[in-house]
C-alpha positions as YAML, in Angstrom:
chain: A
units: angstrom
residues:
- id: 1
  name: UNK
  ca: [91.95, 122.62, 114.80]
- id: 2
  name: UNK
  ca: [91.67, 118.97, 113.89]
- id: 3
  name: UNK
  ca: [89.84, 118.09, 110.66]
- id: 4
  name: UNK
  ca: [86.70, 116.32, 111.74]
- id: 5
  name: UNK
  ca: [84.22, 115.82, 108.93]
- id: 6
  name: UNK
  ca: [81.12, 113.73, 108.16]
- id: 7
  name: UNK
  ca: [80.83, 111.37, 105.26]
- id: 8
  name: UNK
  ca: [77.38, 110.81, 103.83]
- id: 9
  name: UNK
  ca: [75.97, 112.64, 106.88]
- id: 10
  name: UNK
  ca: [77.78, 110.18, 109.33]
- id: 11
  name: UNK
  ca: [79.72, 112.12, 111.84]
- id: 12
  name: UNK
  ca: [82.74, 110.76, 113.90]
- id: 13
  name: UNK
  ca: [82.11, 110.42, 117.58]
- id: 14
  name: UNK
  ca: [84.23, 109.74, 120.65]
- id: 15
  name: UNK
  ca: [83.85, 109.27, 124.34]
- id: 16
  name: UNK
  ca: [85.06, 111.28, 127.32]
- id: 17
  name: UNK
  ca: [88.52, 112.56, 128.02]
- id: 18
  name: UNK
  ca: [89.87, 112.01, 124.44]
- id: 19
  name: UNK
  ca: [92.68, 114.15, 123.10]
- id: 20
  name: UNK
  ca: [92.77, 114.93, 119.36]
- id: 21
  name: UNK
  ca: [95.87, 116.71, 118.12]
- id: 22
  name: UNK
  ca: [95.32, 119.99, 116.24]
- id: 23
  name: UNK
  ca: [96.36, 118.52, 112.84]
- id: 24
  name: UNK
  ca: [94.79, 115.05, 113.18]
- id: 25
  name: UNK
  ca: [92.07, 114.06, 110.68]
- id: 26
  name: UNK
  ca: [88.93, 112.08, 111.60]
- id: 27
  name: UNK
  ca: [86.25, 111.49, 108.97]
- id: 28
  name: UNK
  ca: [83.09, 109.57, 108.56]
- id: 29
  name: UNK
  ca: [81.91, 106.46, 110.40]
- id: 30
  name: UNK
  ca: [84.43, 106.50, 113.31]
- id: 31
  name: UNK
  ca: [83.48, 105.70, 116.86]
- id: 32
  name: UNK
  ca: [86.19, 105.93, 119.68]
- id: 33
  name: UNK
  ca: [85.72, 105.11, 123.38]
- id: 34
  name: UNK
  ca: [86.87, 107.04, 126.40]
- id: 35
  name: UNK
  ca: [90.38, 108.15, 127.12]
- id: 36
  name: UNK
  ca: [91.64, 107.84, 123.55]
- id: 37
  name: UNK
  ca: [94.26, 109.92, 121.91]
- id: 38
  name: UNK
  ca: [94.87, 110.74, 118.25]
- id: 39
  name: UNK
  ca: [98.21, 112.41, 117.66]
- id: 40
  name: UNK
  ca: [99.79, 114.74, 115.15]
- id: 41
  name: UNK
  ca: [99.16, 113.98, 111.46]
- id: 42
  name: UNK
  ca: [97.22, 110.77, 112.16]
- id: 43
  name: UNK
  ca: [94.37, 109.99, 109.86]
- id: 44
  name: UNK
  ca: [91.24, 107.87, 110.75]
- id: 45
  name: UNK
  ca: [89.23, 107.62, 107.64]
- id: 46
  name: UNK
  ca: [85.74, 105.97, 107.96]
- id: 47
  name: UNK
  ca: [84.65, 106.88, 104.55]
- id: 48
  name: UNK
  ca: [83.98, 103.46, 102.98]
- id: 49
  name: UNK
  ca: [83.25, 101.32, 106.08]
- id: 50
  name: UNK
  ca: [83.12, 101.74, 109.82]
- id: 51
  name: UNK
  ca: [86.06, 102.16, 112.23]
- id: 52
  name: UNK
  ca: [85.68, 101.33, 115.94]
- id: 53
  name: UNK
  ca: [88.37, 102.06, 118.48]
- id: 54
  name: UNK
  ca: [88.03, 100.99, 122.10]
- id: 55
  name: UNK
  ca: [88.79, 102.69, 125.40]
- id: 56
  name: UNK
  ca: [92.29, 103.80, 126.39]
- id: 57
  name: UNK
  ca: [93.74, 103.36, 122.84]
- id: 58
  name: UNK
  ca: [96.11, 105.67, 121.12]
- id: 59
  name: UNK
  ca: [96.76, 106.41, 117.51]
- id: 60
  name: UNK
  ca: [100.25, 107.86, 117.29]
- id: 61
  name: UNK
  ca: [101.81, 110.47, 114.97]
- id: 62
  name: UNK
  ca: [101.31, 109.84, 111.19]
- id: 63
  name: UNK
  ca: [99.32, 106.62, 111.68]
- id: 64
  name: UNK
  ca: [96.61, 105.81, 109.11]
- id: 65
  name: UNK
  ca: [93.44, 103.81, 110.10]
- id: 66
  name: UNK
  ca: [91.15, 102.91, 107.20]
- id: 67
  name: UNK
  ca: [88.74, 100.14, 106.10]
- id: 68
  name: UNK
  ca: [87.88, 98.24, 102.95]
- id: 69
  name: UNK
  ca: [84.99, 99.22, 100.78]
- id: 70
  name: UNK
  ca: [81.98, 96.80, 101.24]
- id: 71
  name: UNK
  ca: [84.34, 94.06, 102.72]
- id: 72
  name: UNK
  ca: [86.09, 94.72, 106.01]
- id: 73
  name: UNK
  ca: [85.44, 97.22, 108.71]
- id: 74
  name: UNK
  ca: [88.26, 98.10, 111.07]
- id: 75
  name: UNK
  ca: [87.98, 97.20, 114.84]
- id: 76
  name: UNK
  ca: [90.58, 98.30, 117.29]
- id: 77
  name: UNK
  ca: [90.11, 97.09, 120.91]
- id: 78
  name: UNK
  ca: [90.80, 98.55, 124.23]
- id: 79
  name: UNK
  ca: [94.32, 99.62, 125.43]
- id: 80
  name: UNK
  ca: [95.76, 99.39, 121.86]
- id: 81
  name: UNK
  ca: [98.63, 101.51, 120.75]
- id: 82
  name: UNK
  ca: [99.10, 102.07, 117.02]
- id: 83
  name: UNK
  ca: [102.65, 103.30, 116.61]
- id: 84
  name: UNK
  ca: [104.02, 106.19, 114.55]
- id: 85
  name: UNK
  ca: [103.36, 105.94, 110.76]
- id: 86
  name: UNK
  ca: [101.71, 102.48, 111.15]
- id: 87
  name: UNK
  ca: [98.79, 101.40, 108.77]
- id: 88
  name: UNK
  ca: [95.83, 99.52, 110.07]
- id: 89
  name: UNK
  ca: [93.42, 98.70, 107.29]
- id: 90
  name: UNK
  ca: [90.26, 96.56, 107.30]
- id: 91
  name: UNK
  ca: [91.20, 94.31, 110.22]
- id: 92
  name: UNK
  ca: [90.55, 93.39, 113.79]
- id: 93
  name: UNK
  ca: [92.94, 94.32, 116.50]
- id: 94
  name: UNK
  ca: [91.93, 92.81, 119.81]
- id: 95
  name: UNK
  ca: [92.70, 94.35, 123.33]
- id: 96
  name: UNK
  ca: [96.14, 95.15, 124.78]
- id: 97
  name: UNK
  ca: [97.92, 95.16, 121.48]
- id: 98
  name: UNK
  ca: [100.95, 97.15, 120.27]
- id: 99
  name: UNK
  ca: [101.18, 97.89, 116.55]
- id: 100
  name: UNK
  ca: [104.84, 98.99, 116.14]
- id: 101
  name: UNK
  ca: [106.07, 102.05, 114.38]
- id: 102
  name: UNK
  ca: [105.79, 101.59, 110.67]
- id: 103
  name: UNK
  ca: [103.90, 98.31, 110.81]
- id: 104
  name: UNK
  ca: [101.24, 97.46, 108.34]
- id: 105
  name: UNK
  ca: [98.17, 95.34, 109.18]
- id: 106
  name: UNK
  ca: [95.86, 94.65, 106.23]
- id: 107
  name: UNK
  ca: [92.47, 93.37, 105.29]
- id: 108
  name: UNK
  ca: [90.90, 90.59, 107.24]
- id: 109
  name: UNK
  ca: [93.82, 90.09, 109.59]
- id: 110
  name: UNK
  ca: [92.93, 89.24, 113.17]
- id: 111
  name: UNK
  ca: [95.48, 90.33, 115.81]
- id: 112
  name: UNK
  ca: [94.87, 88.44, 119.06]
- id: 113
  name: UNK
  ca: [95.13, 89.99, 122.52]
- id: 114
  name: UNK
  ca: [98.47, 90.89, 124.08]
- id: 115
  name: UNK
  ca: [100.32, 90.72, 120.69]
- id: 116
  name: UNK
  ca: [103.08, 92.95, 119.51]
- id: 117
  name: UNK
  ca: [103.26, 93.57, 115.69]
- id: 118
  name: UNK
  ca: [106.60, 94.96, 114.61]
...
């Protein structure tokens, strides 16, 4: 079973037809749209700020999605793919973006539509 936990009584929520791998972790203030997938060993940690993930996006194996305490929430748009072992932290990733395997996107970065981050 995936680890899905509230933080300060805020529970993660997601839309229809989402897949969450058995050992994925999703905690706190996390909202995901429809048709999303969160793969093995991925962590989405909305403990210190909110994380929003749009429709048809996928968080691949070992990726970490986090936010910055009191400064930067994390927003991931529609049809975004966050590659294996990537880190997305306190930033905005707009629609139709590929965050490549092992890439790191940090606080206050804005990734525009149709970009590839390697």
